[in-house]
Structures are given as structure tokens and as C-alpha cells.
C-alpha positions as CSV (number, residue, x, y, z in Angstrom):
1,M,48.4,23.1,-7.4
2,A,45.4,23.6,-8.7
3,R,42.6,25.5,-7.0
4,K,40.3,22.8,-6.7
5,T,43.2,20.3,-5.5
6,V,43.9,23.0,-2.8
7,L,40.2,23.7,-1.7
8,A,39.6,19.5,-1.5
9,R,42.5,19.3,0.4
10,E,40.8,22.0,3.2
11,L,37.4,20.7,2.7
12,R,39.3,17.7,4.3
13,R,40.8,19.3,7.3
14,N,37.4,21.1,7.7
15,Q,34.4,18.2,7.7
16,T,31.2,18.1,8.9
17,D,30.3,16.4,11.7
18,A,28.0,14.7,9.7
19,E,31.5,13.9,7.3
20,K,33.6,13.0,9.8
21,H,31.1,9.8,11.1
22,L,30.4,8.8,7.8
23,W,34.1,8.4,6.8
24,L,34.6,6.4,9.4
25,R,32.1,4.3,8.3
26,L,33.4,4.0,4.5
27,R,37.1,4.2,5.0
28,N,39.7,1.1,4.9
29,R,37.2,-0.3,2.6
30,Q,35.0,-1.2,5.4
31,L,31.5,-0.9,3.9
32,E,31.8,-4.4,1.3
33,G,35.5,-4.0,-0.4
34,F,34.6,-0.9,-1.5
35,K,37.3,1.8,-1.4
36,F,36.1,5.3,-0.8
37,R,37.4,8.9,-1.3
38,R,36.2,11.7,0.0
39,Q,36.5,15.1,-1.0
40,M,37.5,14.7,-4.4
41,P,37.7,16.9,-7.6
42,I,35.6,16.3,-10.6
43,G,35.4,18.9,-13.1
44,R,34.1,22.5,-11.4
45,Y,33.5,20.4,-8.1
46,V,34.3,18.8,-5.4
47,V,32.4,16.0,-4.2
48,D,31.6,14.2,-0.7
49,F,32.3,10.9,-1.2
50,I,33.1,8.9,-4.0
51,C,33.7,5.5,-4.4
52,P,35.9,4.9,-7.9
53,D,34.9,1.7,-8.6
54,K,31.5,1.8,-8.8
55,N,31.5,6.2,-10.5
56,L,29.5,6.4,-7.2
57,V,29.0,10.2,-5.4
58,I,28.2,10.9,-2.5
59,E,26.8,14.1,-1.2
60,L,25.9,15.4,2.0
61,D,23.7,17.4,2.6
62,G,22.8,21.1,5.7
63,G,20.4,22.8,6.0
64,H,21.6,25.5,3.4
65,H,21.1,22.9,1.1
66,A,17.2,23.4,1.2
67,D,17.3,26.8,-0.5
68,Q,19.6,25.8,-3.1
69,V,17.7,23.1,-4.8
70,S,18.0,23.8,-8.6
71,A,22.3,24.0,-7.9
72,D,22.3,20.6,-6.3
73,K,20.0,19.4,-9.5
74,E,22.9,20.8,-11.7
75,R,25.7,19.5,-9.8
76,S,23.6,15.7,-10.4
77,R,23.1,16.6,-13.5
78,E,26.6,17.0,-14.8
79,L,28.2,15.1,-12.4
80,G,25.6,12.6,-14.1
81,N,26.7,13.6,-17.5
82,R,30.6,12.1,-16.2
83,G,29.3,8.9,-16.1
84,Y,28.9,9.3,-12.1
85,H,26.0,8.2,-10.1
86,V,25.2,10.6,-7.7
87,I,22.8,10.4,-4.1
88,R,22.4,12.2,-0.8
89,F,21.8,12.3,2.0
90,W,21.0,15.1,4.8
91,N,23.0,15.8,7.1
92,N,20.6,14.9,10.0
93,D,20.1,11.7,8.1
94,V,23.7,10.5,8.1
95,L,24.1,11.1,12.1
96,S,20.4,9.5,13.2
97,N,20.3,6.7,10.8
98,T,23.3,5.7,10.3
99,E,22.7,2.3,9.5
100,G,19.5,3.5,6.8
101,V,22.0,4.7,5.1
102,L,24.7,3.3,4.9
103,E,22.3,0.3,3.5
104,I,21.4,2.6,0.9
105,I,25.4,2.9,0.1
106,R,25.3,-0.8,-0.1
107,E,22.1,-1.6,-2.1
108,T,23.0,1.2,-4.6
109,L,26.7,-0.2,-4.8
110,L,25.9,-4.0,-5.0
111,M,23.1,-3.2,-7.7
112,S,25.4,-2.5,-10.6
113,D,27.0,-5.2,-10.2
């Protein structure tokens, strides 16, 4: 089995609280009927969430991401070069402002129609 696939499975088993929280709101086409997947390998990365129909990647960042801004920019740039639109949220925002985060995701999904 490919290394990224094994990593993705492990990440699905060990989600952060923010990932669990958002997944409960995205799964089963709950957001405007769009299908989402979690912890999916794309190239050399495993993205947190993806809506394949809209090529939308959602990344959740914890506190450690404050120290890796340039790596996150490179990751977003590379995913963009593959045709994906990337939006990022801080874990804290997902947990404390879930409805606001979902509204941004909803607007992003619908604006590409």
C-alpha cells in the first residue's frame, strides 16, 4: 500500500478535535449537498478535507502552523498548481465559530458555480 495512503488512514484514526468537529458538519453531504472526503492524499500531501466536485481543499491549522507559514504557502501554491482552491482555518476558529467557518466554506462552494 502506498505510504501516503497509510498515512491518510492513520490521520483519519487520530483526528484533532477541530477535525472531528468540522467533519461532523461536512460528512454525508450535509453542507449544500456537497460530498467531502477527509485526509486524502494529493501528490506529496495529505489534505484535511476535500470537496472533489469543486476542487476545494480545506486545511485546518493548529498553533504549530504559526511557525511554518512559508511551508503552508508552498503547500497551498502546489495544490493550486494542481487545480485546487485552498482555504485555511485555525483550529480555534473551527471550535469557537463553527457557523462562521461553515458560511465561508458554503460561500466558496457556491461562488464557483
